[in-house]
RODRENDO-458389 format. One record per residue (C-alpha): x, y, z; residue number from 0. Coordinates in pm, whole numbers, plus 50000, padded with zeros to 5 digits. Example, Ala and Ser with C-alpha at 12.3 -4.5 7.8 and 13.67 -1.06 7.14 Angstrom:
BEGIN
<pami x="51230" y="49550" z="50780" i="0"/>
<pami x="51367" y="49894" z="50714" i="1"/>
//
This chain:
BEGIN
<pami x="54058" y="55667" z="21635" i="0"/>
<pami x="53924" y="55683" z="21990" i="1"/>
<pami x="53648" y="55934" z="22052" i="2"/>
<pami x="53735" y="56190" z="22314" i="3"/>
<pami x="53496" y="56213" z="22605" i="4"/>
<pami x="53436" y="56564" z="22730" i="5"/>
<pami x="53276" y="56635" z="23063" i="6"/>
<pami x="53095" y="56968" z="23091" i="7"/>
<pami x="53064" y="57101" z="23445" i="8"/>
<pami x="52780" y="57352" z="23473" i="9"/>
<pami x="52785" y="57500" z="23823" i="10"/>
<pami x="52717" y="57791" z="24049" i="11"/>
<pami x="52760" y="57817" z="24427" i="12"/>
<pami x="52466" y="57588" z="24513" i="13"/>
<pami x="52384" y="57369" z="24209" i="14"/>
<pami x="52592" y="57175" z="23963" i="15"/>
<pami x="52563" y="56904" z="23703" i="16"/>
<pami x="52815" y="56719" z="23494" i="17"/>
<pami x="52716" y="56644" z="23136" i="18"/>
<pami x="52895" y="56437" z="22873" i="19"/>
<pami x="52984" y="56492" z="22507" i="20"/>
<pami x="53132" y="56206" z="22303" i="21"/>
<pami x="53285" y="56414" z="22027" i="22"/>
<pami x="53194" y="56666" z="21759" i="23"/>
<pami x="52848" y="56614" z="21614" i="24"/>
<pami x="52726" y="56392" z="21898" i="25"/>
<pami x="52562" y="56670" z="22101" i="26"/>
<pami x="52526" y="56673" z="22476" i="27"/>
<pami x="52383" y="56361" z="22636" i="28"/>
<pami x="52049" y="56423" z="22804" i="29"/>
<pami x="52137" y="56214" z="23109" i="30"/>
<pami x="52370" y="56385" z="23350" i="31"/>
<pami x="52678" y="56208" z="23478" i="32"/>
<pami x="52612" y="56350" z="23824" i="33"/>
<pami x="52394" y="56617" z="23986" i="34"/>
<pami x="52503" y="56812" z="24293" i="35"/>
<pami x="52284" y="57015" z="24526" i="36"/>
<pami x="52438" y="57249" z="24783" i="37"/>
<pami x="52296" y="57475" z="25049" i="38"/>
<pami x="52086" y="57770" z="24937" i="39"/>
<pami x="52054" y="57909" z="25290" i="40"/>
<pami x="52122" y="58277" z="25342" i="41"/>
<pami x="52412" y="58395" z="25556" i="42"/>
<pami x="52177" y="58511" z="25831" i="43"/>
<pami x="52026" y="58160" z="25847" i="44"/>
<pami x="52362" y="57981" z="25851" i="45"/>
<pami x="52507" y="58196" z="26128" i="46"/>
<pami x="52200" y="58211" z="26349" i="47"/>
<pami x="52387" y="58346" z="26653" i="48"/>
<pami x="52405" y="58719" z="26691" i="49"/>
<pami x="52754" y="58863" z="26675" i="50"/>
<pami x="52927" y="58911" z="27008" i="51"/>
<pami x="52979" y="59246" z="27176" i="52"/>
<pami x="53296" y="59395" z="27311" i="53"/>
<pami x="53407" y="59702" z="27504" i="54"/>
<pami x="53590" y="59988" z="27337" i="55"/>
<pami x="53962" y="59994" z="27404" i="56"/>
<pami x="53921" y="60344" z="27547" i="57"/>
<pami x="53605" y="60462" z="27715" i="58"/>
<pami x="53282" y="60303" z="27833" i="59"/>
<pami x="53136" y="60226" z="27487" i="60"/>
<pami x="53046" y="59883" z="27352" i="61"/>
<pami x="53010" y="59769" z="26992" i="62"/>
<pami x="52924" y="59462" z="26790" i="63"/>
<pami x="53205" y="59241" z="26667" i="64"/>
<pami x="53210" y="59171" z="26294" i="65"/>
<pami x="53182" y="58821" z="26151" i="66"/>
<pami x="53529" y="58699" z="26044" i="67"/>
<pami x="53394" y="58564" z="25714" i="68"/>
<pami x="53075" y="58531" z="25518" i="69"/>
<pami x="52913" y="58195" z="25609" i="70"/>
<pami x="52732" y="58180" z="25273" i="71"/>
<pami x="53058" y="58222" z="25078" i="72"/>
<pami x="53220" y="57957" z="25298" i="73"/>
<pami x="52937" y="57711" z="25215" i="74"/>
<pami x="52982" y="57780" z="24843" i="75"/>
<pami x="53356" y="57713" z="24857" i="76"/>
<pami x="53296" y="57383" z="25041" i="77"/>
<pami x="53033" y="57284" z="24784" i="78"/>
<pami x="53268" y="57353" z="24491" i="79"/>
<pami x="53548" y="57164" z="24670" i="80"/>
<pami x="53320" y="56859" z="24690" i="81"/>
<pami x="53258" y="56875" z="24315" i="82"/>
<pami x="53628" y="56908" z="24232" i="83"/>
<pami x="53705" y="56608" z="24457" i="84"/>
<pami x="53450" y="56400" z="24261" i="85"/>
<pami x="53598" y="56511" z="23928" i="86"/>
<pami x="53953" y="56439" z="24053" i="87"/>
<pami x="53857" y="56078" z="24134" i="88"/>
<pami x="53687" y="56036" z="23797" i="89"/>
<pami x="53993" y="56181" z="23623" i="90"/>
<pami x="54217" y="55927" z="23796" i="91"/>
<pami x="53989" y="55651" z="23661" i="92"/>
<pami x="54015" y="55808" z="23312" i="93"/>
<pami x="53637" y="55858" z="23291" i="94"/>
<pami x="53689" y="56160" z="23064" i="95"/>
<pami x="53957" y="56311" z="22842" i="96"/>
<pami x="53865" y="56680" z="22847" i="97"/>
<pami x="53682" y="56912" z="23085" i="98"/>
<pami x="53484" y="57229" z="23014" i="99"/>
<pami x="53394" y="57458" z="23305" i="100"/>
<pami x="53078" y="57672" z="23294" i="101"/>
<pami x="53012" y="57890" z="23598" i="102"/>
<pami x="52962" y="58251" z="23704" i="103"/>
<pami x="53290" y="58442" z="23751" i="104"/>
<pami x="53320" y="58394" z="24129" i="105"/>
<pami x="53246" y="58022" z="24117" i="106"/>
<pami x="53473" y="57980" z="23813" i="107"/>
<pami x="53761" y="58139" z="24001" i="108"/>
<pami x="53702" y="57912" z="24301" i="109"/>
<pami x="53690" y="57606" z="24075" i="110"/>
<pami x="54016" y="57705" z="23903" i="111"/>
<pami x="54188" y="57746" z="24239" i="112"/>
<pami x="54082" y="57394" z="24349" i="113"/>
<pami x="54200" y="57207" z="24038" i="114"/>
<pami x="54517" y="57000" z="24065" i="115"/>
<pami x="54782" y="57020" z="23791" i="116"/>
<pami x="54672" y="56705" z="23601" i="117"/>
<pami x="54306" y="56804" z="23617" i="118"/>
<pami x="54377" y="57165" z="23515" i="119"/>
<pami x="54560" y="57027" z="23210" i="120"/>
<pami x="54236" y="56857" z="23098" i="121"/>
<pami x="54043" y="57186" z="23097" i="122"/>
<pami x="53991" y="57278" z="22732" i="123"/>
<pami x="53739" y="57557" z="22774" i="124"/>
<pami x="53574" y="57792" z="23021" i="125"/>
<pami x="53257" y="57997" z="23003" i="126"/>
<pami x="53181" y="58252" z="23273" i="127"/>
<pami x="52801" y="58235" z="23271" i="128"/>
<pami x="52542" y="58088" z="23506" i="129"/>
<pami x="52372" y="57822" z="23295" i="130"/>
<pami x="52254" y="57596" z="23577" i="131"/>
<pami x="51888" y="57660" z="23497" i="132"/>
<pami x="51923" y="57617" z="23119" i="133"/>
<pami x="51773" y="57289" z="22990" i="134"/>
<pami x="52021" y="57037" z="22848" i="135"/>
<pami x="51880" y="57065" z="22494" i="136"/>
<pami x="51950" y="57442" z="22496" i="137"/>
<pami x="52306" y="57425" z="22631" i="138"/>
<pami x="52466" y="57351" z="22293" i="139"/>
<pami x="52393" y="57703" z="22161" i="140"/>
<pami x="52566" y="57857" z="22464" i="141"/>
<pami x="52874" y="57633" z="22437" i="142"/>
<pami x="52943" y="57693" z="22067" i="143"/>
<pami x="53228" y="57937" z="22135" i="144"/>
<pami x="53397" y="57705" z="22385" i="145"/>
<pami x="53367" y="57361" z="22223" i="146"/>
<pami x="53232" y="57182" z="21919" i="147"/>
<pami x="52909" y="57009" z="22019" i="148"/>
//
């Protein structure tokens, strides 16, 4: 019987790593499949220009125009898109059989929205926690409810 390879994506909006498990009882491999590093810049640093000003529609007043979107959130979405694109290519090459997603709720929702049908079918578990700073040897105790390590 072929052992099933499970990739474990541990991500947040700025950091991510993909780890591998080769079946029950084999634990999580210490070497990561891939590490990702995104931007940790604050919104005020990303959008360095001050917002524009406009006149009131009635009267002589002026006011500041609001930013159409949060630049920091936009950077996070682009970062997570890059990760999903990498996983999509690896899935096409059959590099893994199952996928487990571990991310805080906002990032987890963004990841779910980016997954294609075939890749979403490989997702066997999700954990809505930020475990990006947890050492690899401690991850197994957090993943017990999602998969057999």
